[in-house]
One Martini backbone bead per residue (centre of mass of N, CA, C, O) as a GRO file, in nm:
protein
  103
    1MET     BB    1   0.812   1.737  -0.329
    2ASP     BB    2   0.556   1.799  -0.529
    3GLN     BB    3   0.217   1.791  -0.431
    4GLU     BB    4   0.075   1.850  -0.728
    5ARG     BB    5   0.248   1.602  -0.829
    6SER     BB    6   0.350   1.318  -0.944
    7ASP     BB    7   0.553   1.060  -0.932
    8PRO     BB    8   0.731   0.931  -1.198
    9ASP     BB    9   0.809   0.653  -1.026
   10PHE     BB   10   0.530   0.580  -0.983
   11ALA     BB   11   0.368   0.256  -0.919
   12ALA     BB   12   0.052   0.065  -0.982
   13THR     BB   13  -0.014  -0.279  -0.996
   14ALA     BB   14  -0.261  -0.531  -1.111
   15VAL     BB   15  -0.371  -0.866  -1.008
   16VAL     BB   16  -0.641  -1.092  -1.063
   17GLU     BB   17  -0.697  -1.393  -0.853
   18SER     BB   18  -0.941  -1.549  -0.706
   19GLY     BB   19  -1.012  -1.253  -0.553
   20ARG     BB   20  -0.707  -1.168  -0.561
   21VAL     BB   21  -0.507  -0.889  -0.516
   22VAL     BB   22  -0.200  -0.793  -0.675
   23VAL     BB   23   0.015  -0.534  -0.559
   24THR     BB   24   0.254  -0.322  -0.720
   25VAL     BB   25   0.482  -0.095  -0.564
   26SER     BB   26   0.649   0.215  -0.662
   27GLY     BB   27   0.819   0.449  -0.500
   28GLU     BB   28   0.621   0.717  -0.399
   29VAL     BB   29   0.411   0.740  -0.105
   30ASP     BB   30   0.172   0.999  -0.103
   31MET     BB   31  -0.058   1.247  -0.135
   32SER     BB   32  -0.033   1.200  -0.466
   33THR     BB   33  -0.052   0.848  -0.453
   34ALA     BB   34  -0.234   0.694  -0.242
   35GLU     BB   35  -0.505   0.678  -0.397
   36SER     BB   36  -0.399   0.505  -0.626
   37MET     BB   37  -0.325   0.265  -0.455
   38PHE     BB   38  -0.608   0.212  -0.346
   39ARG     BB   39  -0.757   0.174  -0.618
   40THR     BB   40  -0.579  -0.061  -0.719
   41ALA     BB   41  -0.656  -0.243  -0.448
   42THR     BB   42  -0.995  -0.198  -0.534
   43PRO     BB   43  -1.130  -0.394  -0.718
   44ALA     BB   44  -1.368  -0.542  -0.858
   45GLY     BB   45  -1.415  -0.856  -0.677
   46ALA     BB   46  -1.228  -0.818  -0.447
   47THR     BB   47  -1.150  -1.000  -0.121
   48ALA     BB   48  -0.834  -0.969  -0.151
   49ALA     BB   49  -0.486  -0.864  -0.047
   50THR     BB   50  -0.167  -0.787  -0.198
   51VAL     BB   51   0.092  -0.559  -0.085
   52ASP     BB   52   0.375  -0.456  -0.266
   53LEU     BB   53   0.643  -0.248  -0.100
   54ARG     BB   54   0.955  -0.324  -0.180
   55GLN     BB   55   0.977  -0.051  -0.394
   56VAL     BB   56   0.955   0.157  -0.171
   57THR     BB   57   1.104   0.490  -0.080
   58PHE     BB   58   0.830   0.633   0.024
   59PHE     BB   59   0.633   0.703   0.339
   60ASP     BB   60   0.340   0.845   0.452
   61SER     BB   61   0.048   0.936   0.604
   62ALA     BB   62  -0.124   0.881   0.351
   63ALA     BB   63  -0.027   0.588   0.322
   64ILE     BB   64  -0.123   0.488   0.592
   65HIS     BB   65  -0.419   0.552   0.545
   66ALA     BB   66  -0.452   0.359   0.305
   67LEU     BB   67  -0.388   0.101   0.466
   68LEU     BB   68  -0.621   0.130   0.670
   69ARG     BB   69  -0.841   0.115   0.454
   70LEU     BB   70  -0.762  -0.168   0.355
   71SER     BB   71  -0.813  -0.306   0.625
   72ASP     BB   72  -1.113  -0.237   0.635
   73HIS     BB   73  -1.188  -0.370   0.360
   74TYR     BB   74  -1.033  -0.675   0.413
   75GLY     BB   75  -0.907  -0.744   0.669
   76ASP     BB   76  -0.780  -1.065   0.679
   77GLY     BB   77  -0.715  -1.024   0.349
   78LEU     BB   78  -0.449  -0.871   0.431
   79THR     BB   79  -0.124  -0.814   0.270
   80VAL     BB   80   0.204  -0.681   0.363
   81LEU     BB   81   0.502  -0.588   0.177
   82PRO     BB   82   0.782  -0.441   0.300
   83SER     BB   83   0.999  -0.217   0.313
   84SER     BB   84   1.228  -0.073   0.508
   85GLN     BB   85   1.092   0.205   0.503
   86VAL     BB   86   0.806   0.115   0.572
   87ARG     BB   87   0.866  -0.031   0.834
   88ARG     BB   88   0.975   0.218   0.986
   89VAL     BB   89   0.715   0.386   0.972
   90LEU     BB   90   0.539   0.172   1.120
   91GLU     BB   91   0.702   0.171   1.380
   92ILE     BB   92   0.671   0.474   1.452
   93SER     BB   93   0.338   0.449   1.432
   94GLY     BB   94   0.256   0.156   1.570
   95LEU     BB   95   0.217  -0.081   1.314
   96SER     BB   96   0.420  -0.345   1.336
   97THR     BB   97   0.175  -0.556   1.464
   98GLN     BB   98   0.014  -0.608   1.233
   99PRO     BB   99  -0.136  -0.877   1.073
  100TRP     BB  100  -0.076  -0.765   0.768
  101LEU     BB  101   0.226  -0.772   0.838
  102SER     BB  102   0.502  -0.885   0.691
  103ASP     BB  103   0.822  -1.043   0.714
   0.00000   0.00000   0.00000
């Protein structure tokens, strides 16, 4: 993938309800899209987040960094729903036991 332009299949949408933002992400999360995922997951007024990555097909170190930033931002208020690809990347990186990672 060309690092200079975004994946045309990438999407990150958010709905905020009662202070919790629910973000649905699809496509590839990499250095060209990770910041967009982070911004979408941190709207003003949100105190907790659920990040649904079950439709993510590729996840790189920039995406991991964005998740770690979200963990710092929300603490115990973060829940991540991974795709099998995301789960594998988190296992390889040693992050599969994080409390924010859902089964």
